[in-house]
C-alpha positions, -999 to +999 in steps of 0.1 A: +001-004-001+010+035-009+027+049+024-002+075+018-031+057+017-020+036+049-026+064+080-057+074+058-070+034+061-058+039+092-081+063+101-110+051+091-113+022+108-105+043+138-139+058+129-161+028+130-141+018+161-117-017+162-123-048+178-149-068+174-177-054+168-157-027+146-137-023+114-109-041+106-084-048+075-078-072+054-051-062+021-057-089-004-019-096-004-002-104-042+010-145-021+002-172-001+014-166+037+026-134+034+008-127+066+035-157+077+063-142+066+051-107+080+052-124+116+084-142+112+100-109+108+103-105+073+104-061+078+129-044+086+113-031+122+106-067+130+114-101+153+094-127+150+064-125+167+062-087+162+084-081+187+101-047+179+142-048+172+144-017+191+132-032+222+162-040+243+148-065+262+132-083+227+172-086+219+188-097+249+162-126+251+168-137+214+202-131+219+209-157+247+184-180+227+206-177+197+241-173+205+247-140+182+242-097+181+212-088+172+211-049+152+194-023+174+184-005+148+160-010+117+170-025+088+162-017+048+129-014+034+120-030-001+128+000-019+160+014+005+172-024-008+170-018-043+177+016-043+210+010-023+218-018-048+208+006-081+236+035-062+266+007-059+257+004-019+245-031-022+267-056-043+246-087-040+208-093-037+193-132-027+157-130-038+135-154-019+104-164-037+098-126-051+098-115-086+103-081-082+104-076-121+071-085-126+054-074-094+075-042-084+058-013-086+085+007-099+105-019-124+125+009-140+145+009-102+141-029-104+162-034-133+190-004-128+191-023-092+192-056-107+219-041-136+248-031-105+247-057-083+278-084-089+257-117-072+223-122-080+204-153-062+172-160-068+152-190-045+122-200-067+097-222-077+101-214-112+126-195-134+104-164-132+113-129-154+138-118-126+148-156-119+163-152-151+185-123-145+199-144-120+239-160-118+223-191-090+189-201-092+184-223-063+153-249-070+128-244-037+101-272-031+066-260-038+034-259-003+027-290-013+062-311-008+069-299+022+055-294+058+050-263+077+026-242+082+005-212+067-010-177+088-044-158+069-051-125+074-077-134+103-042-144+124-045-189+118-019-206+124-024-238+101-003-267+094+008-283+059+015-318+051+039-332+024+021-346-005+045-353-030+082-353-031+101-325-041+105-329-081+143-329-091+169-306-069+145-290-057+147-284-015+125-272+011+134-238+022+151-246+051+172-272+038+186-249+012+191-224+041+209-248+063+229-257+039+243-223+029+247-216+066+269-248+066+284-237+039+295-206+055+314-221+084+288-225+107+276-257+125+242-259+115+219-291+120+190-292+094+163-285+113+130-301+105+097-283+103+086-289+135+120-276+154+119-249+137+081-243+153+090-256+184+123-230+181+096-205+174+075-208+204+108-198+225+113-166+211+077-154+203+052-154+234+027-149+208+029-190+200+042-201+233+005-218+235+009-233+200+024-268+200+023-285+169-002-310+182-025-282+189-026-264+158-042-300+143-064-294+109-075-264+120-052-242+137-050-219+161-056-181+161-026-163+178-018-144+205-015-178+221+006-174+250+002-204+272-008-239+261-042-239+281-049-211+260-076-215+229-066-190+210-075-156+196-103-147+177-097-112+180-071-093+186-065-074+224-070-044+233-031-034+235-024-047+198-052-018+188-038+021+179-057+040+202-049+075+185-052+090+152-021+087+129-012+118+111-019+123+076+013+136+053+001+162+036-011+151-004+000+162-031-025+175-052-018+186-089-039+193-116-046+163-144-030+181-177-048+177-207-053+145-220-041+126-189-058+105-165-056+089-132-038+050-133-054+030-107-038-003-105-054-030-083-043-072-079-069-099-091-074-129-065-067-155-085-028-140-091-025-151-133+017-154-122+041-180-130+019-206-104-019-205-116-009-196-154+011-232-154-021-256-152-052-258-176-071-261-145-070-236-129-063-211-160-098-202-165-104-181-135-071-160-147-088-128-167-075-116-199-058-077-186-079-052-195-080-010-190-112-003-173-121+036-183-156+055-182-178+056-207-177+094-213-141+088-220-145+066-237-166+087-261-146+119-267-114+096-271-138+075-300-125+044-281-152+011-285-155-018-261-127-045-265-107-019-289-069-020-284-057+011-267-022+026-257-017+039-226+017+060-220+038+079-198+077+093-202+085+076-228+067+044-218+039+023-229+023-006-232-015-017-247-039-033-236-077-038-248-108-015-236-132-022-215-160+008-208-178+004-175-196+033-154-177+020-121-145+039-132-149+074-121-146+100-154-110+108-153-092+076-141-084+044-154-082+008-141-066-025-147-056-055-127-016-051-124-008-090-117-023-104-145+001-114-181+001-085-202+003-064-178+030-048-170+021-014-154+053-012-131+073-004-167+053+028-164+064+044-138+041+069-130+006+067-122-006+097-143-006+085-181-020+093-215-044+070-236-048+068-274-066+043-293-035+016-300-021+005-330-048-025-332 
């Protein structure tokens, strides 16, 4: 979510009231288990269990458990990492389960970052667009080829079991990371999925009561701090914000003549490297189209299904038009995660529209 939108969404939820009888925010994320990754600490300011890396008490406890010194300041976020690579401050990137060339909003920044690093390693199921640029590709096992847990947006942790062995040279993420640790000189025995979970229970109090046996088939919702705790259907009050989030001053400038606001959203069934590889699911993914209001279509002489050209700053792509009253005049909409809709190459949300070559 754009940094300017998130505070506004939080304030809207506060107006309604957070909690069991109030409002909640449920972002539709691109990948499965994105919530689980965040809960594990895949965030520059967080350690597992949403514990702040800036909290000295938390750091001290984890340093004793892990036998290692932890940084006391937040790390870089995705944009800062890419900007650092583009500036030559970061010489290598290790990308796990992500395809930033296809999905990061600013493709130009990703292109520059990947062109500058000396080493690019990608750990992935398939040879994605980003993986084709890598010097090293580590084949990873799919969700059905390994054990572990998934966490959904209601904080429910559910177990998964391997249905089939990994194909070819593919290995689970834990196997790959363990082998890398050993190659780098660390004593690191390959842990099972359950052993990893037990370590998580020790370092993150919100999981302390969630044994593998208790997760069963339907799972539990964190926080679950004790073995006799039933899990939390709703977040406790001390987890919820109780004050307004200050909104940044909006940078509002009028549209130039012929300019449109481009709104990009996600299609629930991502048409990327997973879904598009099977005929069983391909029907769920529509062809990418540019949605525009009838008034704008009439003014530009655009018919339903006609190819239109979207361009900005010398970069362009073409999509079929879809005329819809659900779009505001002066705005156009497209799903950004469908094959053939590489809207991130435009690098802006202010675009021009014209009849395409087709």
